[in-house]
Residue frames as a rotation matrix with the C-alpha (Angstrom) as fourth column:
MET 1
-0.980 -0.056 -0.189 10.70
-0.142 -0.470 0.871 -108.69
-0.138 0.881 0.453 30.49
GLU 2
-0.198 0.979 0.058 7.09
0.054 0.069 -0.996 -107.92
-0.979 -0.194 -0.066 29.70
SER 3
-0.905 -0.014 0.426 5.62
0.423 0.098 0.901 -108.72
-0.054 0.995 -0.082 26.30
VAL 4
-0.513 0.739 -0.436 2.69
-0.505 -0.671 -0.543 -106.84
-0.695 -0.059 0.717 24.82
LYS 5
-0.544 0.432 0.719 -0.20
0.704 0.702 0.111 -108.50
-0.457 0.567 -0.686 23.01
THR 6
-0.313 0.434 -0.845 -1.79
-0.428 -0.859 -0.282 -106.50
-0.848 0.274 0.454 20.20
VAL 7
0.493 0.518 0.699 -3.42
0.471 0.516 -0.715 -106.90
-0.732 0.682 0.010 16.78
VAL 8
-0.376 -0.631 -0.679 -1.36
-0.443 -0.521 0.729 -106.44
-0.814 0.575 -0.084 13.62
LEU 9
-0.748 0.152 -0.646 -3.01
-0.636 0.112 0.764 -106.81
0.189 0.982 0.013 10.21
GLY 10
0.185 0.979 -0.090 -6.11
-0.851 0.205 0.483 -108.29
0.491 -0.013 0.871 11.85
LYS 11
0.436 -0.116 -0.892 -4.23
0.213 0.977 -0.023 -111.00
0.874 -0.180 0.451 13.74
PRO 12
0.944 -0.114 0.311 -3.29
-0.331 -0.319 0.888 -111.11
-0.002 -0.941 -0.339 17.45
VAL 13
0.388 -0.892 -0.234 0.49
0.343 0.375 -0.861 -111.11
0.856 0.253 0.451 17.99
PHE 14
0.770 -0.290 -0.568 2.99
0.547 -0.157 0.822 -110.66
-0.328 -0.944 0.038 20.81
LEU 15
0.617 -0.660 0.430 5.56
-0.126 -0.621 -0.774 -107.87
0.777 0.423 -0.466 20.67
LEU 16
0.568 -0.434 -0.699 8.47
0.765 0.592 0.253 -109.19
0.304 -0.679 0.668 22.72
THR 17
-0.296 -0.645 -0.704 10.56
0.708 -0.643 0.291 -106.00
-0.641 -0.413 0.647 22.54
GLY 18
-0.886 -0.175 0.430 10.14
0.440 -0.612 0.658 -102.61
0.148 0.771 0.619 20.92
ALA 19
-0.125 0.892 0.434 6.79
0.057 -0.430 0.901 -101.71
0.991 0.137 0.003 22.48
LYS 20
-0.969 -0.091 -0.230 5.70
0.235 -0.061 -0.970 -100.34
0.075 -0.994 0.080 25.82
SER 21
-0.061 0.997 0.052 2.15
0.739 0.010 0.674 -100.24
0.671 0.080 -0.737 27.10
ARG 22
-0.923 -0.092 0.373 0.87
-0.141 -0.822 -0.551 -97.13
0.358 -0.562 0.746 28.81
LYS 23
-0.512 0.746 -0.425 -1.93
0.836 0.546 -0.049 -97.78
0.196 -0.381 -0.904 31.28
LYS 24
0.324 0.613 -0.721 -2.69
0.738 -0.641 -0.213 -94.22
-0.593 -0.463 -0.659 32.36
VAL 25
-0.469 -0.377 0.799 -2.83
0.793 -0.577 0.194 -91.21
0.388 0.724 0.570 30.09
GLY 26
-0.625 0.169 0.763 -3.39
-0.184 -0.981 0.067 -87.89
0.759 -0.099 0.643 31.83
GLY 27
-0.792 0.284 0.540 -4.88
-0.565 -0.006 -0.825 -89.50
-0.231 -0.959 0.165 34.92
VAL 28
0.344 0.925 -0.161 -7.44
-0.912 0.288 -0.293 -91.41
-0.225 0.247 0.943 32.85
SER 29
-0.193 -0.375 0.907 -7.19
-0.241 0.914 0.327 -95.19
-0.951 -0.155 -0.267 32.69
MET 30
0.739 0.323 -0.592 -6.53
-0.640 0.058 -0.767 -96.03
-0.213 0.944 0.250 29.02
SER 31
0.315 -0.660 0.682 -4.49
0.282 0.751 0.597 -98.60
-0.906 0.005 0.422 27.20
SER 32
0.933 -0.105 -0.344 -2.16
-0.357 -0.391 -0.848 -97.47
-0.045 0.914 -0.402 24.43
LEU 33
0.614 -0.743 0.264 1.16
0.686 0.669 0.287 -98.54
-0.390 0.004 0.921 22.95
ASP 34
0.530 -0.618 -0.581 4.41
-0.694 -0.709 0.122 -96.83
-0.487 0.339 -0.805 22.11
VAL 35
0.747 -0.215 0.629 5.80
0.420 0.886 -0.197 -98.91
-0.514 0.412 0.752 19.21
GLU 36
-0.159 -0.887 -0.434 9.25
-0.217 -0.398 0.892 -98.45
-0.963 0.236 -0.129 17.69
SER 37
-0.797 -0.252 -0.549 9.06
-0.544 -0.094 0.834 -98.02
-0.262 0.963 -0.063 13.88
PRO 38
-0.070 0.858 0.508 5.44
-0.241 0.480 -0.844 -99.14
-0.968 -0.182 0.174 13.37
GLU 39
0.568 0.263 -0.780 5.80
-0.795 -0.069 -0.603 -98.98
-0.213 0.962 0.170 9.57
LYS 40
-0.435 -0.785 -0.442 8.66
-0.819 0.549 -0.169 -101.51
0.375 0.289 -0.881 9.73
LEU 41
-0.684 0.276 0.675 6.53
-0.334 0.704 -0.627 -103.74
-0.648 -0.655 -0.389 11.96
LEU 42
0.420 0.903 -0.091 3.72
-0.459 0.125 -0.880 -103.77
-0.783 0.412 0.467 9.37
GLU 43
0.305 -0.403 -0.863 6.20
-0.922 0.100 -0.373 -104.57
0.237 0.910 -0.341 6.58
THR 44
-0.769 -0.632 0.092 7.69
-0.628 0.722 -0.290 -107.46
0.118 -0.281 -0.953 8.59
ALA 45
-0.360 0.727 0.585 4.22
-0.303 0.502 -0.810 -108.77
-0.882 -0.469 0.039 9.45
ARG 46
0.599 0.562 -0.570 3.28
-0.700 0.022 -0.714 -108.79
-0.389 0.827 0.407 5.74
ARG 47
-0.036 -0.718 -0.695 6.46
-0.870 0.365 -0.332 -110.74
0.492 0.592 -0.638 4.89
ASN 48
-0.933 -0.283 -0.221 5.84
-0.118 0.825 -0.553 -113.24
0.339 -0.490 -0.803 7.72
PRO 49
-0.207 0.962 0.177 2.06
-0.699 -0.272 0.662 -113.85
0.685 0.013 0.729 7.77
ASP 50
0.393 0.364 -0.844 2.33
0.188 0.867 0.461 -116.97
0.900 -0.340 0.272 9.98
ALA 51
-0.662 -0.742 -0.107 4.37
0.288 -0.121 -0.950 -115.30
0.691 -0.660 0.294 12.75
VAL 52
0.477 0.834 -0.277 2.73
0.571 -0.055 0.819 -114.88
0.668 -0.549 -0.502 16.15
ALA 53
0.709 -0.312 -0.632 5.53
0.476 -0.449 0.756 -112.93
-0.520 -0.837 -0.170 17.87
PHE 54
0.573 -0.532 0.624 7.88
0.440 -0.443 -0.781 -110.14
0.692 0.722 -0.020 16.82
GLY 55
0.479 -0.495 -0.725 10.90
0.716 -0.258 0.649 -108.49
-0.509 -0.829 0.231 18.38
TYR 56
0.964 -0.208 0.166 12.66
-0.084 -0.829 -0.553 -105.20
0.252 0.519 -0.817 17.67
VAL 57
0.548 -0.836 0.022 16.39
0.524 0.364 0.770 -105.88
-0.652 -0.411 0.638 17.32
ALA 58
-0.452 -0.891 -0.042 19.16
0.569 -0.324 0.755 -103.57
-0.687 0.318 0.654 16.03
GLY 59
-0.638 0.199 -0.743 16.71
-0.386 -0.919 0.085 -101.10
-0.666 0.341 0.663 14.48
SER 60
-0.528 0.525 -0.668 14.43
-0.704 0.170 0.690 -103.56
0.476 0.834 0.280 12.67
TRP 61
0.213 0.714 0.667 11.56
-0.889 0.425 -0.171 -105.92
-0.406 -0.556 0.725 13.46
VAL 62
-0.726 -0.411 -0.551 12.10
-0.591 0.783 0.195 -109.68
0.351 0.467 -0.811 13.18
ALA 63
0.457 0.847 -0.272 9.64
-0.607 0.520 0.601 -112.56
0.650 -0.110 0.752 13.36
ALA 64
-0.425 -0.644 0.636 10.34
-0.899 0.220 -0.379 -114.49
0.104 -0.733 -0.672 16.54
ALA 65
-0.768 0.204 0.608 7.79
-0.054 0.924 -0.378 -117.29
-0.639 -0.323 -0.698 16.45
């Protein structure tokens, strides 16, 4: 299982599940993310400001650490 490190609300966090990184876009080397329900991730991050890792489980984001 590969986790993805990104910035949410100005803080670096790990997304354990629910996100996939794409290294190449149209033959050009770029880094982007496909995140499940990004609006729910932001809401969960606001409710858990001390969390450093999140996981997408059963259709919602949960703070994991």
